[in-house]
N, C-alpha and C positions, 0 to 999 in steps of 0.2 A: 591482141590479134584483131585486125580490122577486116571487115567483110564489106565488099561493095557490089553493086549490081542487084541481082535477084537471088532470093532464097525460096525455092519451091521444091516440088516433088522430084525434079530432075537432079538436084544437087544437095538436098538436105542431108542425105545419108553421108555423102562425102564430107560435109561440114562436121557432122558429129564424129566421124572417124578421125578427122584431122584434129579436132579438139581433144579427143582421147589420147592421141599420140603426144600432144603438147603437154597435157596435164600429167601424163605419166612422168614427164621430165621436170616440170616446174609446178610447184604446189599452189601457185596463184595465177589467176587468169582474169583479164578484162576482155570481154568479147564486145567489140565495138561494131555495132550494126547501124551506126548513124549515117553511113553512106549507102545503105540498102534502099533501092528504089522500089522494089516489089517484094512483099513478104507473104507467101502463101500459107495455107493452113498446115502444110507439111513442115514448114519452118517452125511453127508453134510446137508441134510434137518434138521436133529436134531440140528446141530449148529445154523441154522437160527431160529429154534424154541427156542433154549436157548437165542438167542439174543432178541426175542420177550418177553420171560418170564422176562428177566432182565429189559427190558424197562418197563414192566407192574409193576414190583416191585420197579422200580427206583433204581436198583442195578447196581453197576459198575462191569465189569468183564473183564478178559483177558484170552486169549487162548495161552497155551504153547504147541508147537509142535516140532517134530523132523524134520530132513531134508526131508524125504519122504513125510510126510503130508504137509510140507511147499510148496513143489512143486505142490502137488495136489491142494492146496488152491490157488496158483498163477493162476492156470488154471480155477478153478471153481468160484473163488471170485476175478476177476481181478480188481474190484473197491475197494477192501480192506474194505468191509463192516463189516467183522468180526474183532474183536480186537486182532489180532495175535501179541504176543510180538515180539520185535526185537530179532534176535539171539544174543547170548552172543558175545561181542566184536564189535558190530556194533553200 
């Protein structure tokens, strides 16, 4: 599933609701945020909620991010709890 544009307080709940509907049908998910231009702190809370949703449904998931969001997650998720894919070439 690819997300483009912005993830912020205005739409982060809709994103987690959509993810839950998808995971209920398919036990594997790649959440592609590489096209996201702005990612607010509410989006970070949403990613943790997605992690909980996937655990509840026993779904596997991966998070694909661009360089800017990767830097954001290095700061906000220093323990690497979210399943961020390795960048291409690493």
